[in-house]
C-alpha positions in Angstrom: 248.8 106.8 -48.7 249.2 110.4 -47.7 250.4 113.2 -49.9 252.9 115.3 -48.0 253.4 119.1 -48.2 256.4 118.3 -50.3 254.2 116.7 -53.0 251.5 119.4 -52.7 254.0 122.3 -53.0 255.8 120.6 -55.9 252.5 120.4 -57.7 251.8 124.1 -57.0 255.3 125.0 -58.3 254.7 122.9 -61.4 251.3 124.6 -62.0 253.1 128.0 -61.7 255.7 126.9 -64.3 252.9 125.7 -66.6 251.1 129.0 -66.2 254.3 130.8 -67.4 255.2 128.1 -70.1 256.7 129.6 -73.2 257.7 132.9 -71.5 261.2 131.9 -70.6 262.7 130.6 -67.4 260.9 131.3 -64.2 262.9 132.5 -61.2 262.1 130.6 -58.0 261.9 133.9 -56.2 259.0 135.0 -58.4 257.2 131.6 -58.1 257.7 131.6 -54.3 256.1 135.1 -54.1 253.2 134.2 -56.3 252.5 131.0 -54.4 253.3 132.3 -50.9 255.9 129.7 -50.3 259.5 129.8 -49.2 262.1 130.2 -52.0 264.5 127.9 -50.0 261.9 125.2 -49.8 261.1 125.4 -53.5 264.9 125.0 -54.3 264.8 121.7 -52.4 261.9 120.5 -54.5 263.7 121.3 -57.8 266.3 118.5 -57.3 263.8 115.6 -57.6 261.8 117.4 -60.3 265.0 117.9 -62.4 266.2 114.4 -61.9 262.8 113.1 -62.9 263.0 114.9 -66.2 260.1 117.2 -65.4 262.0 120.5 -65.4 265.2 122.1 -66.8 267.2 124.9 -65.4 269.0 127.9 -66.9 271.8 129.6 -64.9 272.6 133.2 -64.8 270.9 136.5 -64.1 268.0 135.7 -66.5 267.9 132.1 -65.4 265.4 130.0 -63.7 263.3 126.9 -64.4 261.0 125.7 -67.1 259.0 122.6 -67.8 260.8 119.9 -69.7 257.7 119.0 -71.7 254.6 120.8 -72.8 252.1 121.3 -69.8 249.6 119.1 -71.5 252.1 116.2 -71.4 252.7 116.4 -67.6 250.0 115.3 -65.2 249.5 115.8 -61.5 250.3 112.1 -61.3 253.8 112.5 -62.8 254.6 115.2 -60.2 253.2 113.4 -57.2 254.8 110.1 -58.1 258.2 111.8 -58.6 258.0 113.5 -55.2 256.2 110.8 -53.2 257.0 107.5 -54.9 254.5 104.9 -55.9 250.9 105.7 -55.1 250.1 102.5 -53.2 247.8 102.4 -50.2 249.2 99.0 -49.1 252.9 98.5 -49.6 254.2 95.1 -50.7 250.7 93.8 -51.5 250.5 90.1 -52.4 248.3 90.0 -55.5 247.1 86.5 -54.4 245.8 87.8 -51.1 242.1 87.5 -50.7 241.7 91.3 -50.1 244.1 92.3 -53.0 241.3 93.2 -55.5 240.1 96.0 -53.1 243.6 97.5 -52.7 244.5 97.2 -56.4 241.2 99.0 -57.3 242.0 101.8 -54.8 245.5 102.1 -56.2 244.1 102.3 -59.7 241.5 104.9 -58.7 244.2 107.1 -57.1 246.4 106.9 -60.2 243.4 107.6 -62.5 242.5 110.7 -60.5 246.0 112.0 -60.5 246.5 111.3 -64.2 243.2 113.0 -65.1 244.6 116.5 -64.6 247.4 117.9 -66.8 249.4 120.9 -65.7 247.9 122.8 -68.6 244.4 122.2 -67.3 245.3 123.1 -63.8 247.1 126.3 -64.8 244.5 127.6 -67.2 241.3 125.7 -66.4 238.1 127.4 -65.6 238.0 125.9 -62.1 241.6 126.9 -61.2 240.6 128.9 -58.2 238.6 126.0 -56.7 241.5 123.6 -57.3 243.9 125.9 -55.6 241.6 126.2 -52.6 241.7 122.4 -52.0 245.5 122.2 -52.3 
């Protein structure tokens, strides 16, 4: 399994929305400037995030996007799975295969790691700068 830039940038965008949670809709132009990303690219990411129930939008001059749930209720795993699909290292794994326990354990470890971090923690955590460096 490999996380694409699509998944990574979606996570950055969601962390940005979490950092501004409760202040009203966030314009993509502002988020793009803060994150150093293309506004057009961020627009493309919003479709799957919206259809996955992770964000809502508001139209108009004061419009933008906001999280559909509190940042503590959305994990990095929610975002990555919405953008990338299932986090499986071996597709179509036969649970009866002799090597299945290894791959099932790896899948579980990946899910556990992604689910460990809420958007609230990533947006306001003490180690935010270190996390952003590794994304």
